[in-house]
DOKESE-729312 format. One line per field, with one value per residue (C-alpha): residue number from 1; residue in three letters; x negated, y negated, z negated. Coordinates in nm, 3 decimals. Layout:
residues N
k NUM,...
r ALA,...
px X,...
py Y,...
pz Z,...
This chain:
residues 544
k 1,2,3,4,5,6,7,8,9,10,11,12,13,14,15,16,17,18,19,20,21,22,23,24,25,26,27,28,29,30,31,32,33,34,35,36,37,38,39,40,41,42,43,44,45,46,47,48,49,50,51,52,53,54,55,56,57,58,59,60,61,62,63,64,65,66,67,68,69,70,71,72,73,74,75,76,77,78,79,80,81,82,83,84,85,86,87,88,89,90,91,92,93,94,95,96,97,98,99,100,101,102,103,104,105,106,107,108,109,110,111,112,113,114,115,116,117,118,119,120,121,122,123,124,125,126,127,128,129,130,131,132,133,134,135,136,137,138,139,140,141,142,143,144,145,146,147,148,149,150,151,152,153,154,155,156,157,158,159,160,161,162,163,164,165,166,167,168,169,170,171,172,173,174,175,176,177,178,179,180,181,182,183,184,185,186,187,188,189,190,191,192,193,194,195,196,197,198,199,200,201,202,203,204,205,206,207,208,209,210,211,212,213,214,215,216,217,218,219,220,221,222,223,224,225,226,227,228,229,230,231,232,233,234,235,236,237,238,239,240,241,242,243,244,245,246,247,248,249,250,251,252,253,254,255,256,257,258,259,260,261,262,263,264,265,266,267,268,269,270,271,272,273,274,275,276,277,278,279,280,281,282,283,284,285,286,287,288,289,290,291,292,293,294,295,296,297,298,299,300,301,302,303,304,305,306,307,308,309,310,311,312,313,314,315,316,317,318,319,320,321,322,323,324,325,326,327,328,329,330,331,332,333,334,335,336,337,338,339,340,341,342,343,344,345,346,347,348,349,350,351,352,353,354,355,356,357,358,359,360,361,362,363,364,365,366,367,368,369,370,371,372,373,374,375,376,377,378,379,380,381,382,383,384,385,386,387,388,389,390,391,392,393,394,395,396,397,398,399,400,401,402,403,404,405,406,407,408,409,410,411,412,413,414,415,416,417,418,419,420,421,422,423,424,425,426,427,428,429,430,431,432,433,434,435,436,437,438,439,440,441,442,443,444,445,446,447,448,449,450,451,452,453,454,455,456,457,458,459,460,461,462,463,464,465,466,467,468,469,470,471,472,473,474,475,476,477,478,479,480,481,482,483,484,485,486,487,488,489,490,491,492,493,494,495,496,497,498,499,500,501,502,503,504,505,506,507,508,509,510,511,512,513,514,515,516,517,518,519,520,521,522,523,524,525,526,527,528,529,530,531,532,533,534,535,536,537,538,539,540,541,542,543,544
r MET,LYS,VAL,ALA,GLU,GLY,LEU,LEU,ARG,CYS,LEU,GLU,ASN,GLU,GLY,VAL,ARG,HIS,ILE,PHE,GLY,LEU,PRO,GLY,GLU,GLU,ASN,MET,GLU,ILE,LEU,ASP,ALA,LEU,ASN,GLY,SER,SER,ILE,HIS,PHE,VAL,SER,THR,HIS,HIS,GLU,GLN,GLY,ALA,ALA,PHE,MET,ALA,ASP,LEU,TYR,GLY,ARG,LEU,THR,GLY,ARG,ALA,GLY,VAL,CYS,LEU,SER,THR,LEU,GLY,PRO,GLY,ALA,THR,ASN,LEU,ILE,THR,GLY,ILE,ALA,ASP,ALA,PHE,LEU,ASP,ARG,ALA,PRO,LEU,VAL,ALA,ILE,THR,GLY,GLN,ALA,ALA,LEU,ASP,ARG,MET,HIS,LYS,GLU,SER,HIS,GLN,VAL,ILE,ASP,ILE,VAL,SER,ILE,PHE,HIS,PRO,VAL,THR,LYS,TRP,ASN,VAL,LEU,LEU,GLN,LYS,PRO,GLN,SER,VAL,PRO,GLU,VAL,VAL,ARG,LYS,ALA,PHE,LYS,LEU,ALA,GLU,GLU,GLU,LYS,ARG,GLY,PRO,THR,HIS,ILE,ASP,VAL,PRO,GLU,ASP,LEU,ALA,GLY,LEU,ALA,ALA,GLN,PHE,ASP,PRO,LEU,PRO,ARG,GLN,GLU,ARG,GLN,GLU,PRO,GLU,PRO,LYS,ASP,ARG,THR,LEU,ARG,ASP,ALA,LEU,ALA,LEU,ILE,GLU,ARG,ALA,ARG,PHE,PRO,MET,ILE,LEU,ALA,GLY,ASN,GLY,VAL,LEU,ARG,SER,ARG,ALA,SER,ARG,ALA,LEU,VAL,ARG,PHE,ALA,GLU,LYS,PHE,GLN,ILE,PRO,VAL,ALA,ASN,THR,PHE,MET,ALA,LYS,GLY,ILE,ILE,PRO,PHE,ASP,HIS,PRO,LEU,SER,LEU,MET,ALA,VAL,GLY,LEU,GLN,ALA,ARG,ASP,TYR,VAL,SER,CYS,GLY,PHE,ASP,ARG,ALA,ASP,LEU,VAL,ILE,ALA,VAL,GLY,TYR,ASP,MET,VAL,GLU,TYR,HIS,PRO,GLU,LEU,TRP,ASN,PRO,ASP,ARG,ASN,LYS,THR,ILE,LEU,HIS,ILE,ASP,ARG,THR,ALA,ALA,GLU,VAL,ASP,ASP,SER,TYR,VAL,CYS,ALA,LEU,GLU,VAL,VAL,GLY,ASP,ILE,ALA,THR,THR,LEU,ASP,ARG,MET,THR,GLU,MET,GLY,ALA,PRO,ARG,GLU,GLY,ARG,PRO,GLY,VAL,SER,VAL,LEU,ARG,ASP,TYR,ILE,VAL,ASN,GLU,ILE,ASP,SER,PHE,ARG,ASP,ASP,ARG,SER,PHE,PRO,LEU,LYS,PRO,GLN,LYS,ILE,LEU,SER,ASP,LEU,ARG,ALA,ALA,LEU,ASP,ARG,ARG,ASP,ILE,VAL,ILE,SER,ASP,VAL,GLY,ALA,HIS,LYS,LEU,TRP,ILE,ALA,ARG,MET,TYR,PRO,CYS,TYR,GLN,PRO,ASN,THR,CYS,ILE,ILE,SER,ASN,GLY,PHE,ALA,SER,MET,GLY,ILE,ALA,LEU,PRO,GLY,ALA,VAL,ALA,ALA,LYS,ILE,VAL,TYR,PRO,ASP,ARG,LYS,VAL,VAL,ALA,ALA,CYS,GLY,ASP,GLY,GLY,PHE,LEU,MET,ASN,VAL,GLN,GLU,LEU,GLU,THR,ALA,VAL,ARG,ILE,GLY,ASN,PRO,PHE,VAL,ALA,LEU,VAL,TRP,HIS,ASP,ARG,GLY,TYR,GLY,LEU,ILE,ARG,TRP,LYS,GLN,LEU,ASN,ARG,TYR,GLY,ARG,ALA,THR,ALA,VAL,ASP,TRP,GLY,GLU,VAL,ASP,PHE,CYS,GLY,LEU,ALA,LYS,SER,PHE,GLY,ALA,ASP,GLY,TYR,ARG,VAL,GLN,ALA,ALA,GLU,ASP,LEU,LEU,PRO,ALA,LEU,ARG,GLU,ALA,LEU,ALA,SER,GLU,ARG,VAL,ALA,VAL,VAL,ASP,CYS,PRO,VAL,ASP,PHE,GLN,GLU,ASN,ILE,ARG,LEU,THR,GLU,ARG,LEU,GLY,GLN,LEU,VAL,CYS,PRO,ILE
px 5.853,5.557,5.235,5.060,5.314,5.272,4.893,4.923,5.155,4.886,4.625,4.850,4.882,4.501,4.503,4.384,4.453,4.221,4.107,3.816,3.788,3.860,4.168,4.155,4.390,4.357,4.430,4.727,4.980,4.796,4.766,5.135,5.228,5.039,5.331,5.535,5.248,5.110,4.758,4.581,4.381,4.061,3.974,3.597,3.382,3.173,3.243,2.908,3.026,3.350,3.160,2.931,3.237,3.390,3.053,3.026,3.394,3.343,3.018,3.172,3.505,3.413,3.709,3.651,3.646,3.815,3.703,3.883,3.768,3.884,3.719,3.388,3.175,3.396,3.336,2.963,2.928,3.039,2.751,2.490,2.727,2.844,2.485,2.413,2.701,2.569,2.220,2.323,2.591,2.889,3.240,3.385,3.652,3.610,3.910,3.856,4.108,4.061,4.188,4.505,4.466,4.560,4.243,3.985,3.893,3.760,3.559,3.757,3.710,3.528,3.573,3.281,3.270,3.281,3.328,2.997,2.819,2.941,2.879,2.514,2.600,2.923,3.005,3.297,3.485,3.765,3.969,4.334,4.531,4.869,5.106,5.174,4.804,4.782,4.843,4.582,4.327,4.362,4.353,4.045,3.870,3.911,3.841,3.508,3.410,3.457,3.293,2.923,2.711,2.952,2.945,3.140,3.399,3.565,3.905,3.939,4.300,4.415,4.637,4.923,4.932,4.952,5.274,5.457,5.754,5.683,5.807,5.572,5.478,5.131,4.960,4.907,4.566,4.402,4.116,3.825,3.725,3.349,3.170,3.001,2.662,2.640,2.509,2.217,2.107,2.131,1.924,1.657,1.655,1.618,1.328,1.146,1.194,1.078,0.753,0.674,0.413,0.513,0.846,0.980,1.334,1.363,1.723,1.881,2.192,2.380,2.399,2.587,2.819,2.901,2.963,2.710,2.502,2.612,2.553,2.203,2.118,2.243,2.035,1.721,1.764,1.820,1.499,1.307,1.227,1.138,1.357,1.250,1.527,1.526,1.618,1.982,2.013,1.933,2.144,2.192,1.985,1.973,1.658,1.600,1.628,1.295,1.301,1.351,1.050,1.255,1.248,1.025,1.011,0.731,0.503,0.210,0.121,0.286,0.271,0.554,0.337,0.107,0.392,0.438,0.062,0.080,0.409,0.398,0.778,0.992,1.364,1.525,1.882,2.102,1.780,1.790,1.460,1.600,1.505,1.163,0.985,0.855,0.508,0.465,0.511,0.402,0.110,-0.070,0.252,0.172,0.467,0.725,1.058,1.399,1.675,2.010,2.273,2.614,2.447,2.155,1.805,1.672,1.392,1.056,0.705,0.661,0.993,0.980,1.205,1.140,1.514,1.822,2.121,2.412,2.737,2.896,2.606,2.776,2.904,2.565,2.379,2.633,2.620,2.240,2.243,2.474,2.279,1.922,1.712,1.591,1.226,0.988,0.897,0.603,0.308,0.240,0.597,0.603,0.265,0.396,0.713,0.515,0.306,0.615,0.818,0.527,0.487,0.856,0.845,0.522,0.684,0.988,0.842,0.646,0.679,0.501,0.676,0.777,0.907,0.745,0.973,0.934,1.062,1.360,1.459,1.413,1.650,1.897,1.915,1.962,2.253,2.449,2.631,2.533,2.851,2.795,2.684,2.380,2.374,2.031,1.976,1.675,1.338,1.046,1.282,1.437,1.111,1.091,1.455,1.413,1.095,1.163,1.531,1.656,1.971,2.185,2.492,2.561,2.660,2.554,2.254,2.333,2.043,2.059,1.760,1.868,1.933,1.811,1.979,1.927,2.247,2.434,2.436,2.663,2.950,2.885,2.947,3.289,3.384,3.232,3.439,3.755,3.681,3.576,3.748,3.672,3.293,3.037,2.881,2.550,2.424,2.044,1.923,1.605,1.659,1.636,1.903,2.125,2.132,2.230,2.584,2.614,2.944,3.117,3.087,3.399,3.571,3.497,3.615,3.934,4.041,3.943,3.667,3.402,3.048,2.699,2.446,2.094,1.866,1.495,1.361,1.019,1.099,1.044,1.072,0.869,0.847,0.709,0.473,0.353,0.293,0.123,-0.117,-0.203,-0.268,-0.405,-0.500,-0.269,0.104,0.291,0.645,0.777,0.806,1.069,1.147,1.329,1.700,1.935,2.107,2.303,2.438,2.516,2.709,2.910,3.001,3.184,3.361,3.121,2.903,2.528,2.255,1.893,1.624,1.344,1.157,1.122,1.346,1.630,1.714,1.880,2.108,2.200,2.292,2.499,2.684,2.750,2.874,3.098,3.255,3.454,3.376,3.171,2.823,2.475,2.164,1.861,1.551,1.200,0.990,0.613,0.528,0.170,0.289,0.358,-0.008,-0.111,0.110,-0.059,-0.398,-0.292,-0.142,-0.445,-0.662,-0.425,-0.589,-0.346,-0.317,-0.223
py 2.104,2.320,2.316,2.154,1.870,1.823,1.821,1.534,1.345,1.373,1.245,0.952,0.876,0.855,0.589,0.817,0.667,0.875,1.238,1.337,1.692,1.975,2.193,2.564,2.854,2.847,2.474,2.462,2.414,2.101,1.971,2.028,1.848,1.541,1.480,1.350,1.171,0.816,0.960,0.935,1.241,1.169,1.482,1.514,1.747,1.889,1.927,1.767,1.450,1.463,1.492,1.202,0.990,1.069,0.997,0.649,0.576,0.646,0.454,0.140,0.145,0.293,0.533,0.894,0.969,1.294,1.560,1.879,2.205,2.559,2.858,3.029,2.851,2.542,2.509,2.578,2.312,2.055,2.127,1.886,1.590,1.698,1.734,1.386,1.245,1.435,1.279,0.944,0.915,0.867,0.961,1.234,1.505,1.803,2.026,2.363,2.614,2.965,3.316,3.440,3.539,3.898,3.952,3.760,4.055,4.265,4.243,4.034,3.834,3.500,3.527,3.417,3.265,2.897,2.783,2.940,2.804,2.450,2.457,2.332,2.027,1.917,1.766,2.008,2.251,2.502,2.765,2.663,2.961,2.832,2.578,2.396,2.322,2.102,1.765,1.839,1.970,1.668,1.414,1.580,1.598,1.223,1.127,1.310,1.203,0.836,0.845,0.768,0.904,0.926,1.226,1.502,1.743,2.032,2.204,2.545,2.605,2.961,2.959,3.159,2.931,2.622,2.751,2.837,2.636,2.417,2.110,1.877,1.510,1.355,1.256,0.879,0.728,0.585,0.342,0.420,0.160,0.119,0.110,-0.215,-0.224,-0.366,-0.718,-0.577,-0.370,-0.674,-0.883,-0.612,-0.612,-0.991,-0.967,-0.735,-0.989,-1.277,-1.096,-0.996,-1.191,-1.066,-0.875,-0.721,-0.606,-0.276,-0.268,0.048,0.184,0.174,-0.205,-0.170,0.099,-0.121,-0.429,-0.609,-0.791,-1.143,-1.068,-0.944,-1.261,-1.483,-1.277,-1.301,-1.676,-1.740,-1.563,-1.626,-1.259,-1.131,-0.854,-0.553,-0.325,0.038,0.130,0.202,-0.126,-0.360,-0.676,-0.694,-1.012,-1.216,-1.176,-1.552,-1.584,-1.705,-1.425,-1.146,-0.921,-0.704,-0.325,-0.083,0.282,0.348,0.628,0.401,0.088,-0.229,-0.592,-0.540,-0.273,-0.556,-0.697,-0.364,-0.341,-0.670,-0.606,-0.532,-0.489,-0.315,-0.379,-0.086,-0.182,0.085,0.263,0.623,0.805,1.032,0.747,0.646,0.839,0.633,0.785,0.580,0.249,0.364,0.597,0.528,0.559,0.232,0.014,-0.095,0.008,-0.143,0.079,-0.087,0.142,0.299,0.631,0.729,0.754,1.071,1.240,1.199,1.147,0.843,0.696,0.680,0.386,0.143,0.074,0.205,-0.029,0.187,0.029,-0.154,-0.315,-0.643,-0.694,-0.614,-0.855,-1.134,-1.107,-1.108,-1.411,-1.593,-1.493,-1.550,-1.864,-1.957,-1.901,-2.054,-1.882,-1.644,-1.739,-1.511,-1.429,-1.670,-1.540,-1.183,-1.305,-1.507,-1.209,-1.001,-1.285,-1.390,-1.036,-1.027,-1.368,-1.304,-1.056,-1.264,-1.362,-1.044,-0.939,-0.604,-0.295,-0.046,-0.273,-0.289,-0.201,-0.552,-0.704,-0.466,-0.569,-0.938,-0.913,-0.697,-0.952,-1.234,-1.049,-0.999,-1.213,-1.187,-0.986,-0.735,-0.383,-0.180,0.191,0.347,0.707,0.892,0.884,0.650,0.363,0.396,0.287,-0.019,-0.110,-0.070,-0.274,-0.547,-0.586,-0.907,-0.832,-1.093,-0.921,-0.591,-0.292,-0.455,-0.225,0.135,0.377,0.739,0.781,1.036,1.342,1.144,1.351,1.292,1.254,1.033,0.700,0.768,0.930,0.682,0.398,0.547,0.526,0.181,0.041,0.193,0.026,-0.307,-0.342,-0.717,-0.673,-0.568,-0.231,-0.096,0.259,0.234,0.579,0.751,0.959,1.275,1.171,1.034,1.368,1.555,1.414,1.249,1.431,1.185,0.919,1.078,1.051,0.678,0.626,0.825,0.638,0.298,0.237,0.015,0.003,-0.001,0.280,0.137,0.428,0.391,0.605,0.768,1.117,1.313,1.344,1.031,1.034,1.389,1.310,1.010,1.221,1.501,1.258,1.100,1.437,1.658,1.424,1.611,1.668,1.997,2.081,1.724,1.618,1.671,1.557,1.252,1.210,0.983,0.821,0.580,0.866,1.061,0.765,0.725,1.094,1.032,0.721,0.478,0.211,0.246,-0.021,0.058,-0.179,-0.207,-0.510,-0.686,-0.971,-0.726,-0.617,-0.924,-0.991,-0.621,-0.618,-0.933,-0.808,-0.467,-0.617,-0.866,-0.601,-0.442,-0.102,0.191,0.139,0.291,0.072,0.279,0.098,0.243,0.188,0.170,0.474,0.358,0.072,0.334,0.430,0.065,0.009,0.298,0.143,-0.204,-0.082,0.141,-0.172,-0.379,-0.609,-0.752,-1.131,-1.187
pz 1.085,1.180,0.982,1.282,1.281,0.908,0.950,1.198,0.962,0.697,0.944,1.034,0.665,0.648,0.919,1.200,1.542,1.760,1.769,1.993,2.116,2.356,2.399,2.327,2.271,1.894,1.857,2.097,1.815,1.702,2.057,2.124,1.801,1.928,2.168,1.875,1.706,1.713,1.734,2.070,2.174,2.370,2.567,2.616,2.826,2.542,2.173,2.091,2.264,2.064,1.736,1.828,1.912,1.573,1.411,1.566,1.505,1.135,1.119,1.273,1.087,0.749,0.791,0.885,1.256,1.354,1.603,1.706,1.862,1.906,1.737,1.812,2.075,2.065,1.692,1.708,1.978,1.719,1.483,1.621,1.594,1.249,1.129,1.264,1.059,0.757,0.758,0.907,0.634,0.867,0.748,0.969,0.944,1.177,1.246,1.410,1.536,1.410,1.480,1.312,0.949,1.028,1.235,1.035,0.813,1.103,1.424,1.669,1.989,1.931,1.553,1.338,0.990,1.086,0.726,0.625,0.933,0.870,0.496,0.500,0.715,0.547,0.209,0.173,0.395,0.368,0.552,0.541,0.407,0.287,0.447,0.121,0.067,0.380,0.201,-0.065,0.184,0.416,0.133,-0.017,0.320,0.379,0.018,0.014,0.367,0.280,-0.065,-0.100,0.035,0.325,0.551,0.727,0.593,0.777,0.791,0.962,1.075,1.169,1.479,1.322,1.015,1.239,1.394,1.070,0.949,0.647,0.463,0.278,0.251,0.273,-0.050,-0.088,-0.023,-0.332,-0.280,-0.506,-0.763,-0.760,-1.096,-1.192,-1.366,-1.714,-1.774,-1.972,-1.672,-1.447,-1.688,-1.694,-1.312,-1.302,-1.546,-1.305,-1.027,-1.249,-1.335,-0.975,-0.781,-0.435,-0.435,-0.113,-0.033,0.151,0.275,0.410,0.572,0.241,0.270,0.599,0.465,0.165,0.381,0.159,0.421,0.323,-0.042,0.041,0.234,-0.052,-0.297,-0.082,-0.037,-0.408,-0.508,-0.181,-0.127,0.223,0.365,0.569,0.693,0.801,1.158,1.068,0.878,1.167,1.154,0.779,0.789,1.111,1.318,1.314,0.936,0.789,0.529,0.783,0.842,1.080,1.088,0.904,1.001,1.248,1.140,1.237,1.041,1.169,1.060,0.814,0.647,0.539,0.333,0.156,0.096,-0.091,-0.273,-0.643,-0.664,-0.400,-0.439,-0.257,-0.171,-0.013,0.082,0.196,0.223,0.495,0.731,0.605,0.333,0.039,0.061,0.382,0.196,-0.151,-0.074,-0.401,-0.605,-0.779,-0.674,-0.925,-0.772,-0.844,-0.703,-0.620,-0.468,-0.512,-0.595,-0.816,-0.670,-0.512,-0.708,-0.535,-0.671,-0.445,-0.556,-0.935,-1.022,-1.303,-1.307,-1.129,-1.087,-0.977,-0.859,-0.573,-0.386,-0.294,-0.647,-0.798,-0.571,-0.617,-0.994,-0.997,-0.767,-1.008,-1.320,-1.203,-1.171,-0.821,-0.729,-0.479,-0.153,-0.122,0.101,0.396,0.495,0.788,0.905,0.936,1.108,1.358,1.469,1.545,1.702,1.920,2.050,2.144,2.314,2.505,2.746,2.841,3.178,3.244,3.611,3.606,3.744,3.614,3.340,3.001,2.707,2.566,2.890,2.901,2.549,2.623,2.922,2.733,2.453,2.706,2.870,2.547,2.294,1.928,1.857,2.137,2.053,2.155,2.073,2.094,2.189,2.047,2.223,2.276,2.354,2.006,1.845,2.069,2.002,1.627,1.623,1.878,1.967,1.800,1.603,1.428,1.285,1.107,1.320,1.647,1.697,1.610,1.572,1.462,1.233,0.975,1.189,1.493,1.760,2.130,2.331,2.085,2.271,2.568,2.373,2.093,2.336,2.418,2.051,2.002,2.288,2.137,1.803,1.958,2.298,2.305,2.282,2.541,2.465,2.598,2.552,2.566,2.668,2.766,3.076,2.862,2.612,2.889,3.069,2.751,2.747,3.089,3.144,2.911,3.181,3.328,2.989,2.978,3.337,3.279,2.967,3.112,2.860,3.026,2.896,3.044,3.010,3.043,3.134,3.051,3.333,3.291,3.425,3.109,2.733,2.673,2.294,2.283,2.572,2.369,2.058,2.255,2.421,2.087,1.922,2.199,2.481,2.718,2.767,2.805,2.925,2.905,3.270,3.539,3.891,4.021,3.935,4.131,3.835,4.054,4.265,3.950,3.808,4.126,4.129,3.800,3.931,3.762,3.921,3.963,3.969,4.053,3.924,4.183,4.049,3.715,3.822,3.907,3.553,3.400,3.704,3.716,3.347,3.376,3.681,3.528,3.200,3.379,3.602,3.319,3.470,3.347,3.488,3.481,3.518,3.621,3.493,3.543,3.230,3.196,2.983,2.934,2.713,2.446,2.444,2.437,2.132,1.952,2.029,1.914,1.588,1.527,1.534,1.321,1.068,0.815,0.852,0.486
């Protein structure tokens, strides 16, 4: 057995079924060993796309996605996707080929210190130096990637080592037993809730990672506490639940901000400030904060916790639900909900063209089942999706909001369709983000992986244009010419649909989704609605 074959046996033992990546000279031993493996290799057109696929695979499954590159430029191309997994808390294992050990101590073609480069954006990484260390290295890489807070790890594999003969067995997986908080801590937490006049739950991505959504809803219902979720936690409570105040995370004040203004207790459950800094909802540093998570709270002067309850989130919430006495609902929750819901509903029949973002989201929701998946790229459309796309189940609206990297949605949709082949998948992209990894359309077509890319077309980097206009009154270096997205799609073997009137979008989406082919829907969007939103929120008067 070669080291490369043993490495793949260890990956199989970890439950790996797919590796995303590109071939190169220094990873040829690993690629050749795949011929005798149960693992399917998905060859992409850019390493960034491969890393994003591994990122989304890990995010949706809870098990580390795996990406592979060669040395030098192949490895450095992975970094954006790895950094995204790092701040979005997605389990990922990156494997890079490397030069032979006998030329790593001197100047050599394409040789750079990849381990040092990857170190700041990984939880742990290592240069493989001995064949017998492979089982330990692989087990440690997966163990750390899948422990909270989840994230990427990295193994650098020299080409000569990969070809050596070796004999070893994988180490067994051992599922981690989560600590449980003590009853005294839970009673202290319940006392904080009992004393609060208007508590609010701020639920974050950690709830999704812990598969604790149902426990959170039971907890909220028992104590009648309204729930606001971060962008990455959409779906943890159904949009139509009377306690749902939808997403929080805009830099501007929104209706949900009125709830935080009134709150005297914020129960932060699985909350990660990398998404939404606490100074935005606790500017006066006067909120009582109850921290519930699998890890201890970050230190921040706007996030000084009265109590930290550390342990498995679902177990903690269930035990508090069992121990505590029910409370009556808080006035004002339905008022805030109504303002947001009414805004969403008011654009359902809008016929203006280019389409308003609200209308696009209304039609997108109408075209999909509650279980279907939308993956948002990063741009102006992300803010609209986070704020106004109705979401009913966990992991059915995926938003990158930690590292928040453009270009994630299209390759992410490839991975989502692999994980859930029975669900419809839509990559919602700005035209800028779509063009960053458009080459992966061919990957999807080649592997028979049908999804729809919905392109919000405004001929530029809309989010930066929006911010520039708000700050300076003018825009710089954000516009480009017309792109034929339908023709581009067809050049890759995908279908293209061009929306030319408001009434075209919903039929186009339904036809594209029903076709079971890779498709691109080119939808012009009214950029000015971004400016109108800024004006409306700037004049917001809290209704409670």
